[in-house]
N, C-alpha and C positions, 0 to 999 in steps of 0.2 A: 559528976566529977570528971568522968572521962571526956565528956563534951567540952568542959572548960579547958582541960589540958590540951585537947586538940585545937580549940579556938586560939589559945595562947600561942601554941606552936605555929599556927597559921599566920597570926599577926606578926610574930617575930620573924618568920621567913619572909613575909611581904615587906617588912621594914628593911631587912637586909637586901632584898632584891631592888627596892627603891633606890638605895644609895649606890649600887654598883653601876659602873659605866662612866659616861661622860656627862658633865653638867655645863650648860651654856648660860652666859650672863644675861640677865634681864636688864637691859640698859636703862629702861625707863625707871627702874627702882633701885639704881645703884649709883655710887659716886666714888671718885678718887680725888681726895682733897689733901692740901698741904698748908702748913702755917710756918712763917718765918717771922723773926722779930726785927723790926726796923729801928735803928738808932737806939737800941737797947730799951726802948720805952713803949713800943706799940707793936702789937701782933697784926700781921697782914695775912689774910687767907686767900687761897686760890684753889683752882681745880683744873682737871683735864676733862674737857667736854667729850672727847672722842677716845674711848679706850675699850678694850675687850679682854675678857678673862675666860679661860676654860679650865675646868677641874676634871681630873680623872681619878677614880677611886674604885676599890673592890670591897670596901668595908662600910657598914652602915653608920659608923661613928666618924667616918672620914679620916681615921687615924693613919691611913696610908695615902692620903690625897696628894696629888701633884697639881700645882697651880702654874698656869702660864699666862702672863699678862703682857699686853702691848698697848702703849699709849701714844697717840699722835701729839708730838711736841707742839705743833702749830695750833693745837686746840686749847693751849693754856689760857686760863681766864682768871683775872683778879678783879673784874668789874672796873677796870681802868684801861682804856684803849692805849694810852701812851705807855703805861707800865708794861702792858702785854706785848707791845711792839718791842720794847727794850728787852724783855725776857726772851723773845724769839731771836734777838740779834746775836752777833758774834760775842758780845760782852757776857752773855749768859749761856743759854742753851744751844745757840747757833743752829736753829731749826732747819736752815737750808742744807746743812751738812749732816746733822744728827737728827733725822726726822722722827725717830721713835725712841722711846725709852722702854725697856723690857725688864721683866722679872720672871725667872724660871726657877721654881723651887727644886731643891736638891734633898731636902729632908724635913721631916715633921716629927715632933716629940710631944707627947701628951704630958701636960703639967698638972692637970686636974680635970674632972669631967667637963667635956666640951671646950676645954682651953688647951692651946698648943703653942709651942715655939715653932715658927716656920722659918726655915733657912733656905736661902737661894742666891742665885747670881742676879744682881741688879745692875743694869747697864744704863747709865745716864751720860750724855755728852761724850759718847764714844768710849767711856771708861767702865769696866766691869769690876765690881767688888762683891764679896760675899757679905750678906747682911742677914740678921735674924730679927724677926718681928713677932709680936704677939698676935695670935689668931684665936678668935672666939667663934665657935660653931654654935649658932643660935637656934638650930633645930631644923627639922624637915616636916613639912605639912602638906596636905592636899589643898592646893589653891582653890578657894570656893568659886572663882570665876572660870578658870580654865579646866578645873578638875584634874590637873596634872600635879606632879610632885614638885615642890619648891623647897630649896634649902637656903638658909641665910648665914652670912659670915660677916665679921667685922675684923679688920686688920689694923693694928696700930703699931707705931714704932718711930724711931728717930734715926735719920741718916745725916752724915756731915757732907755739906756741899763741897768742901775742899777735897774730900776723898775722891770726888769725881771731876776735879779741876773745873768746877762750876763757879764762875765769878771769883776766881782765886785772888784777884788783885784787890777785892773789897775786904776791908778789915771786919772782924767780928762785931765791932762796935757799930758799924754801919748796917750790915746785914748779918744776922746770926749765922754762925757756921752750922748749927743744928737746925735741921728741918724736920718738923713733926709731920708724920704721914698718918692719915686716917682714911681707910677705904671701907665702904659698906657695900656688900654685894648680895643680890638675890639671884639665885640660879635655878633654872628649870632642867629637869632630867631630859637629856636628848633622847629622841625617839628613833 
């Protein structure tokens, strides 16, 4: 019995140690996507091909995690070259002036096991607003290929493009004001 208690204490301590520190994005197994509704009848999906996220935490359940995201606006991709060029133009993101969008978390609140509300400052089109999104911590495992610790997260939420003065002249019936965000991230513990 004593050996089992010692083993459980060791495993618990190792799990806590695995989560502490900085976690780097595995870009090959991560995505930053968005969906808008066009003409009130059709959803159009897109993503940012070039983005990075860093997580810092001191707790095994990531309940004090801080997230820092930067995305290259010029990497926007909707699988349509003409639309992508339009989105990068002054009419939308104005990528020449506002080259990045950023999110810096300012708070995290546990809502149930492995589920959180993540609040932070989102900057798009040169405008910064406080947003709160849903964060699902999918767990931490030892990657069978690298033998390193990997953690997975999914972030979902809705932002309003008009809050960021993004395509403000376009009515909601043409391009929905609400933009659905979905990000999936796999992170490796920094060494």
